[in-house]
LOZAMAR-435633 format. One line per 5 residues: their letters; for each residue x, y, z of N, C-alpha, C. Coordinates in steps of 0.2 Angstrom, whole numbers, plus 2048, in hexadecimal, padded with zeros to 3 digits. Example, Ala and Ser with C-alpha at 12.3 -4.5 7.8 and 13.67 -1.06 7.14 Angstrom:
2
as = 842/7E4/827/83E/7EA/827/842/7F0/827 ~ 840/7F5/823/844/7FB/824/840/800/827
This chain:
244
msnre = 700/734/D7A/6FD/72E/D77/700/72B/D71 ~ 6FF/724/D70/702/721/D6A/6FF/724/D63 ~ 703/722/D5E/701/724/D58/6FA/721/D56 ~ 6F9/71B/D58/6F2/718/D56/6ED/71C/D5A ~ 6EE/71E/D60/6E9/721/D64/6E7/728/D60
ngrwf = 6ED/72C/D5F/6EC/732/D5B/6E8/732/D55 ~ 6EA/72C/D51/6E6/72B/D4B/6DF/72A/D4C ~ 6DD/726/D51/6D6/725/D52/6D3/72C/D54 ~ 6D6/730/D58/6D3/736/D5A/6D2/73B/D53 ~ 6D7/73B/D4F/6D7/73F/D49/6D2/73D/D45
rkglr = 6D0/736/D44/6CB/734/D3F/6C4/736/D42 ~ 6C4/736/D49/6BD/738/D4C/6BC/73F/D4B ~ 6C2/743/D4B/6C1/74A/D4A/6BF/74C/D43 ~ 6C1/748/D3E/6BF/749/D37/6B8/748/D37 ~ 6B5/742/D3A/6AE/741/D39/6AA/746/D3C
dgipi = 6AC/748/D42/6A8/74D/D46/6A9/754/D43 ~ 6AE/755/D3F/6AF/75C/D3C/6AB/75D/D35 ~ 6A9/757/D32/6A5/758/D2C/69F/75C/D2C ~ 69B/75B/D31/695/760/D32/697/767/D33 ~ 69C/768/D37/69F/76F/D38/6A1/772/D31
amgyf = 6A5/76E/D2D/6A7/771/D27/6A1/772/D22 ~ 69C/76E/D22/696/770/D1E/693/776/D20 ~ 692/777/D26/690/77E/D29/694/784/D27 ~ 69B/783/D28/69F/788/D27/69F/78A/D1F ~ 69E/785/D1B/69E/787/D14/698/78B/D12
avaft = 693/78A/D15/68D/78E/D13/68D/795/D16 ~ 690/796/D1C/690/79C/D1F/696/7A0/D1B ~ 69C/79D/D1A/6A1/7A0/D17/6A0/7A2/D0F ~ 69B/79E/D0C/699/7A0/D05/696/7A7/D05 ~ 692/7A9/D0A/68E/7AF/D0B/694/7B4/D0D
lgita = 698/7B2/D11/69E/7B7/D13/6A2/7B9/D0D ~ 6A3/7B4/D08/6A7/7B6/D02/6A3/7BB/CFE ~ 69D/7BA/CFD/699/7BF/CF9/69A/7C6/CFC ~ 699/7C6/D03/69A/7CD/D06/6A1/7CF/D05 ~ 6A6/7CB/D05/6AD/7CD/D04/6AE/7D0/CFD
ksmgl = 6AB/7CD/CF8/6AB/7CF/CF1/6A8/7D6/CF1 ~ 6A3/7D7/CF4/6A0/7DE/CF4/6A4/7E3/CF7 ~ 6A9/7E1/CFB/6AE/7E6/CFE/6B4/7E6/CFA ~ 6B5/7E3/CF4/6BA/7E3/CF0/6C0/7DE/CF1 ~ 6BF/7D9/CF5/6C4/7D4/CF6/6C4/7CF/CF1
talqs = 6C9/7CC/CEF/6CA/7C7/CEA/6C9/7C0/CEE ~ 6C8/7BB/CEA/6C7/7B4/CEC/6CD/7B2/CF0 ~ 6D3/7B3/CEE/6D9/7B1/CF1/6DA/7B5/CF8 ~ 6D9/7BC/CF8/6D9/7BF/CFE/6D4/7BD/D03 ~ 6CE/7BC/D01/6C9/7B9/D06/6CA/7B2/D08
avmsf = 6CD/7AE/D04/6CF/7A7/D06/6D4/7A7/D0B ~ 6D9/7AB/D0A/6DF/7AC/D0F/6DC/7AF/D16 ~ 6D8/7B4/D15/6D5/7B6/D1C/6D1/7B1/D1F ~ 6CD/7AD/D1C/6C9/7A8/D1F/6CE/7A2/D22 ~ 6D3/7A0/D1E/6D7/79B/D20/6DB/79D/D27
tmlas = 6DD/7A3/D27/6E1/7A5/D2D/6DD/7A8/D33 ~ 6D7/7A9/D32/6D3/7AC/D37/6CE/7A7/D3A ~ 6CA/7A4/D36/6C5/79F/D38/6C0/7A2/D3D ~ 6BD/7A8/D3B/6B9/7AC/D40/6B4/7B0/D3C ~ 6AD/7AE/D3C/6A8/7B1/D38/6A7/7B8/D3A
agefa = 6A6/7B9/D40/6A5/7C0/D43/6AB/7C4/D42 ~ 6B1/7C2/D43/6B7/7C5/D43/6B8/7C7/D3B ~ 6B7/7C2/D37/6B8/7C4/D30/6B3/7C9/D2D ~ 6AD/7C8/D2F/6A8/7CD/D2D/6AA/7D4/D2F ~ 6AC/7D5/D36/6AE/7DB/D38/6B4/7DE/D34
aitvi = 6B9/7D9/D33/6BF/7DB/D2F/6BD/7DE/D28 ~ 6B8/7DA/D25/6B6/7DC/D1E/6B3/7E3/D1E ~ 6AF/7E4/D23/6AB/7EA/D24/6B0/7F0/D25 ~ 6B6/7EF/D29/6BB/7F4/D29/6BE/7F5/D23 ~ 6C0/7F0/D1F/6C3/7F0/D19/6BF/7F4/D14
gadsg = 6B8/7F3/D14/6B4/7F6/D0F/6B3/7FE/D11 ~ 6B4/7FF/D18/6B4/806/D1A/6BB/80A/D19 ~ 6C0/806/D17/6C7/809/D16/6C9/80C/D1D ~ 6C8/809/D23/6C9/80C/D29/6D1/80B/D2B ~ 6D5/807/D28/6DC/807/D2A/6DD/800/D2E
livmi = 6E4/7FF/D2E/6E6/7F8/D30/6E5/7F8/D38 ~ 6E7/7FD/D3C/6E6/7FD/D43/6DF/7FC/D45 ~ 6DB/7FF/D42/6D3/7FE/D44/6D1/7F7/D42 ~ 6D4/7F4/D3D/6D2/7EE/D3B/6D5/7E9/D40 ~ 6DB/7EA/D42/6DE/7E5/D47/6DA/7E5/D4E
vttiv = 6D9/7EC/D50/6D5/7EC/D57/6CE/7EA/D56 ~ 6CB/7EB/D51/6C4/7E8/D50/6C4/7E1/D50 ~ 6C8/7DE/D4C/6C9/7D6/D4C/6CA/7D4/D53 ~ 6CF/7D7/D57/6D0/7D4/D5E/6CA/7D5/D62 ~ 6C7/7DA/D62/6C1/7DB/D66/6BC/7D6/D65
vnlry = 6BA/7D6/D5E/6B5/7D1/D5C/6B6/7CA/D5E ~ 6BD/7C8/D5E/6BF/7C1/D5F/6C1/7C0/D66 ~ 6C0/7C4/D6A/6C2/7C3/D71/6BF/7BD/D74 ~ 6B9/7BB/D72/6B6/7B5/D75/6BB/7AF/D74 ~ 6BF/7AE/D6F/6C3/7A9/D6E/6C9/7A8/D73
llmst = 6CA/7AE/D76/6CF/7AE/D7C/6CC/7A9/D82 ~ 6C6/7AA/D83/6C2/7A7/D88/6C2/79F/D86 ~ 6C0/79E/D80/6C0/797/D7E/6C6/793/D7E ~ 6CC/797/D7C/6D2/794/D7D/6D4/792/D84 ~ 6D3/797/D88/6D4/796/D90/6D1/790/D92
alsqk = 6CA/78F/D90/6C6/789/D92/6C9/783/D8F ~ 6CB/783/D89/6CE/77D/D85/6D4/77B/D88 ~ 6D8/780/D8B/6DF/77E/D8D/6DE/77A/D94 ~ 6D9/77A/D97/6D7/776/D9D/6D5/76F/D9B ~ 6D3/76F/D95/6D0/768/D93/6D6/763/D90
idsrt = 6DB/766/D8E/6E1/762/D8B/6E5/760/D91 ~ 6E9/75B/D90/6EE/758/D94/6F3/75D/D96 ~ 6F5/75E/D9C/6FA/763/D9E/701/762/D9B ~ 702/75B/D99/708/75A/D96/709/75B/D8E ~ 703/75E/D8B/703/760/D84/708/765/D83
gllhr = 70C/764/D7E/711/769/D7C/70F/76F/D79 ~ 714/774/D79/712/77B/D76/710/77A/D6F ~ 713/776/D6B/711/776/D64/70A/774/D63 ~ 708/76F/D67/701/76C/D66/6FC/772/D68 ~ 6FE/775/D6E/6FA/77B/D70/6F9/780/D6B
lllsy = 6FE/782/D67/6FE/787/D62/6FA/785/D5C ~ 6FA/77E/D5A/6F6/77C/D55/6EF/77B/D57 ~ 6ED/77A/D5D/6E7/77A/D5F/6E3/781/D5F ~ 6E8/786/D60/6E5/78D/D61/6E3/78F/D5A ~ 6E5/78C/D54/6E3/78E/D4E/6DC/78D/D4C
avtde = 6D9/788/D4F/6D2/786/D4D/6CE/786/D53 ~ 6CE/78C/D57/6CA/78D/D5D/6C4/791/D5B ~ 6BF/78D/D58/6B9/791/D55/6B3/78F/D5A ~ 6AE/792/D59/6A8/791/D5D/6A6/789/D5D ~ 6A5/787/D57/6A3/780/D56/6A8/77B/D58
ifgva = 6AE/77C/D56/6B3/777/D58/6B4/777/D5F ~ 6B4/77D/D62/6B5/77D/D69/6AF/779/D6D ~ 6A9/77B/D6A/6A3/777/D6E/6A3/770/D6D ~ 6A6/76D/D68/6A6/766/D67/6AC/763/D6B ~ 6B2/767/D6B/6B8/764/D6F/6B7/764/D76
vsvdg = 6B3/769/D79/6B3/769/D80/6AE/764/D83 ~ 6AA/761/D7E/6A5/75C/D80/6A8/755/D80 ~ 6AE/754/D7E/6B1/74E/D7F/6B3/74C/D86 ~ 6B1/746/D87/6B2/743/D8E/6BA/743/D90 ~ 6BC/745/D96/6C3/744/D98/6C7/749/D94
klnpf = 6CD/748/D94/6D2/74C/D91/6D2/74C/D8A ~ 6D3/752/D87/6D3/753/D7F/6D9/751/D7C ~ 6D9/74D/D77/6DE/74B/D73/6DF/750/D6D ~ 6E5/754/D6C/6E5/759/D67/6E3/757/D60 ~ 6E5/750/D5F/6E3/74E/D58/6DC/74E/D56
ynygm = 6D8/74E/D5B/6D0/74E/D5A/6CF/755/D57 ~ 6D2/75A/D5A/6D1/761/D57/6D4/762/D50 ~ 6DA/75F/D4F/6DD/75F/D49/6D9/75C/D43 ~ 6D5/756/D45/6D1/753/D40/6CB/758/D3E ~ 6C8/75B/D43/6C2/75F/D42/6C5/765/D3E
atvas = 6CB/768/D40/6CD/76E/D3C/6CF/76C/D35 ~ 6D1/766/D34/6D3/764/D2D/6CE/764/D28 ~ 6C7/763/D2A/6C2/764/D25/6BE/76A/D26 ~ 6BE/76D/D2C/6BA/773/D2D/6BE/779/D2A ~ 6C4/77A/D2B/6C8/77F/D28/6C7/780/D20
pgwtl = 6C8/77A/D1D/6C7/77B/D15/6C0/77D/D13 ~ 6BB/77A/D17/6B4/77C/D16/6B3/783/D16 ~ 6B6/786/D1C/6B5/78D/D1D/6B9/791/D17 ~ 6BF/78F/D16/6C3/793/D11/6C0/792/D0A ~ 6BE/78C/D08/6BC/78B/D01/6B5/78F/D00
gtalg = 6B1/78F/D05/6AA/792/D05/6AB/799/D04 ~ 6B0/79C/D07/6B1/7A4/D06/6B4/7A5/CFF ~ 6B8/7A1/CFD/6BB/7A2/CF6/6B6/7A2/CF1 ~ 6B2/79C/CF1/6AC/79B/CED/6A7/7A1/CED ~ 6A6/7A3/CF3/6A1/7A9/CF4/6A3/7AF/CF0
viagt = 6AA/7B0/CF0/6AC/7B6/CEC/6AC/7B5/CE5 ~ 6AD/7AF/CE3/6AD/7AD/CDC/6A5/7AE/CD9 ~ 6A1/7AB/CDE/69A/7AC/CDC/697/7B3/CDC ~ 69A/7B7/CE0/698/7BE/CE0/69B/7C1/CDA ~ 6A0/7BF/CD7/6A2/7C2/CD0/69E/7BF/CCA
ilptq = 69C/7B9/CCB/698/7B6/CC5/691/7B8/CC5 ~ 68E/7B8/CCB/687/7B9/CCC/685/7C0/CCA ~ 67F/7C2/CC8/67C/7C9/CC7/67D/7CC/CCE ~ 67D/7D3/CCE/67E/7D7/CD4/678/7D6/CD9 ~ 672/7D6/CD6/66C/7D5/CDA/66C/7CE/CDE
vsnam = 66E/7C9/CDA/66F/7C3/CDE/674/7C2/CE3 ~ 67A/7C5/CE2/67F/7C6/CE7/67D/7CA/CED ~ 67A/7CF/CEC/678/7D3/CF1/672/7CF/CF6 ~ 66E/7CC/CF2/669/7C8/CF6/66C/7C2/CFA ~ 671/7BF/CF7/675/7B9/CFB/679/7BC/D00
gvaly = 67B/7C2/D00/67F/7C5/D05/67B/7C6/D0B ~ 675/7C7/D0B/670/7C8/D11/670/7C2/D15 ~ 672/7BC/D12/672/7B6/D16/677/7B6/D1C ~ 67D/7BA/D1B/681/7BA/D20/67E/7BE/D27 ~ 67A/7C3/D25/676/7C6/D2B/671/7C1/D2E
gmfla = 66F/7BC/D2A/66A/7B7/D2C/66E/7B2/D31 ~ 675/7B1/D30/679/7AD/D34/679/7B0/D3B ~ 67A/7B7/D3B/67B/7BA/D42/674/7BA/D45 ~ 66F/7BB/D42/668/7BB/D45/667/7B4/D48 ~ 66A/7AE/D44/669/7A8/D47/66D/7A7/D4D
viipp = 672/7AB/D4E/677/7AA/D54/674/7AD/D5A ~ 671/7B3/D59/66E/7B7/D5F/667/7B6/D61 ~ 663/7B4/D5C/65C/7B3/D5E/65A/7AE/D63 ~ 65D/7A8/D62/65C/7A2/D67/65E/7A5/D6E ~ 664/7A7/D70/665/7A9/D77/661/7AF/D79
arker = 65F/7B4/D74/65B/7BA/D76/654/7B8/D78 ~ 652/7B2/D75/64B/7B0/D77/64B/7AD/D7E ~ 651/7AA/D7F/652/7A6/D86/653/7AB/D8B ~ 657/7B0/D8A/659/7B5/D8F/657/7BC/D8E ~ 653/7BF/D92/651/7C6/D90/656/7CB/D90
aiavv = 65B/7C9/D94/661/7CE/D95/665/7CE/D8E ~ 665/7C8/D8B/669/7C8/D84/665/7CC/D7F ~ 65E/7CB/D7F/65A/7CE/D7B/65A/7D6/D7B ~ 65B/7D8/D82/65C/7DF/D83/662/7E2/D80 ~ 668/7DE/D81/66E/7E0/D7E/66E/7E0/D77
vivsm = 66B/7DC/D74/66A/7DC/D6C/667/7E2/D6A ~ 661/7E4/D6D/65D/7E9/D6B/661/7F0/D6C ~ 664/7F0/D72/668/7F6/D74/66E/7F7/D6F ~ 671/7F1/D6D/677/7F2/D68/674/7F4/D61 ~ 66E/7F2/D5F/66C/7F5/D59/66A/7FC/D59
lvswl = 667/7FE/D5E/665/805/D5F/66B/80A/D60 ~ 670/808/D64/676/80C/D65/67A/80C/D5E ~ 67B/806/D5B/67E/806/D54/67B/80B/D4F ~ 674/80B/D4F/671/810/D4B/672/817/D4D ~ 672/818/D53/674/81F/D56/67B/821/D54
fsvlp = 67F/81D/D54/686/81E/D53/687/820/D4B ~ 683/81D/D47/683/81E/D40/680/825/D3E ~ 67C/828/D42/678/82E/D40/67A/834/D44 ~ 67D/833/D4A/67E/839/D4F/684/83D/D4C ~ 683/844/D4C/689/848/D49/68F/847/D4D
giqni = 695/847/D49/69B/845/D4C/69D/83E/D4D ~ 698/83A/D50/69A/833/D51/699/830/D4A ~ 694/832/D46/693/82E/D40/699/82F/D3B ~ 69E/834/D3D/6A4/835/D39/6A9/830/D3B ~ 6A8/82C/D40/6AD/827/D43/6AD/821/D3E
ssgtr = 6B2/81E/D3C/6B2/819/D38/6AE/813/D3B ~ 6AC/80F/D36/6A8/809/D39/6AB/804/D3D ~ 6B2/803/D3C/6B6/7FF/D40/6B7/801/D47 ~ 6B8/808/D47/6B8/80B/D4E/6B2/80B/D52 ~ 6AC/80C/D4E/6A6/80B/D51/6A4/804/D54
iillt = 6A6/7FF/D50/6A6/7F8/D52/6A9/7F7/D59 ~ 6B0/7F9/D59/6B4/7F9/D5F/6B0/7FC/D65 ~ 6AE/802/D64/6AB/806/D6A/6A4/802/D6C ~ 6A0/801/D67/69A/7FD/D69/69B/7F7/D6D ~ 6A0/7F3/D6A/6A1/7EC/D6D/6A4/7ED/D75
iliag = 6A8/7F2/D76/6AB/7F2/D7C/6A6/7F5/D81 ~ 6A2/7FB/D7F/69E/7FE/D83/698/7FA/D85 ~ 694/7F7/D80/68E/7F3/D81/690/7EC/D85 ~ 695/7E9/D82/697/7E2/D85/699/7E4/D8D ~ 69D/7E9/D8E/69F/7EA/D94/69A/7EC/D99
aaawl = 695/7F0/D97/68F/7F2/D9B/68B/7EC/D9C ~ 68A/7E8/D97/686/7E2/D99/689/7DD/D9D ~ 690/7DC/D9D/693/7D8/DA1/693/7DA/DA8 ~ 693/7E1/DA9/693/7E4/DB0/68C/7E3/DB3 ~ 687/7E5/DAF/680/7E5/DB2/67E/7DE/DB3
rpvde = 67F/7D9/DAE/67D/7D2/DAE/682/7CD/DAD ~ 687/7CD/DB2/68C/7C8/DB2/68A/7C1/DB2 ~ 68E/7BC/DAF/68D/7B5/DAE/690/7B2/DB4 ~ 68C/7AE/DB8/68F/7AA/DBE/693/7A4/DBC ~ 695/7A1/DC1/69A/79B/DC0/696/795/DBC
ngelg = 68F/795/DBD/68C/790/DBA/689/792/DB3 ~ 68C/798/DB0/68A/79A/DAA/683/79D/DA9 ~ 680/79F/DAF/67A/7A2/DAF/67A/7AA/DB0 ~ 676/7AE/DAD/676/7B5/DAD/674/7B7/DB4 ~ 677/7BC/DB7/675/7BE/DBD/675/7C6/DBD
gner = 674/7C9/DC3/674/7D0/DC3/67A/7D3/DC7 ~ 67B/7D9/DC6/681/7DC/DCA/67F/7DD/DD1 ~ 683/7DA/DD5/681/7DA/DDD/685/7E0/DE0 ~ 689/7E4/DDC/68D/7E9/DE0/688/7EF/DE1
């Protein structure tokens, strides 16, 4: 496309990315407070947020860091928790023009987040990479700055206030799982089973001695795998039963 067309798409991405950036800032602020409680500095947290752009993945990484579980466990945990981005990237690759070069594809992969992906795939016709660049230009700084300021706030605010604000991150996860759980009984069952099994893993002799990062990996693979086998999603995105 022409430079004028690319500029038009970029400006549109900037506009559509502002609400995403605002939401990112609020969530990242609470993530930063959690990172501070695990001993991370503002710079370390900001670099992590800028390079990852994944709330669940970062929370898992912070948990592993706090448990001092080791680098390998952190890498595997982050990969497992962020596997959904592989599916999003695959879907997004079908949305862009087949003539799009490797450099554009690599740049697009940097900001494949739930929100940016959801907005991008709703675009009519083929996707111009500069649209995603525009959204990422405002969304990424919002996420990074929010995390850094959360760490700084966690340093300044009294401990009781910091701990109270840190609970907001768990509220974010509740906001993510409750709507689909109310809609689909199978998802509600998976959520309840996940909570129960996670609790059992933390109290059962032997298993409770496993690092938290390793427990996250095991729980994610076992429960997600069982749910996918028992209630697979059909081509229309509807939950079904295992017909085998």
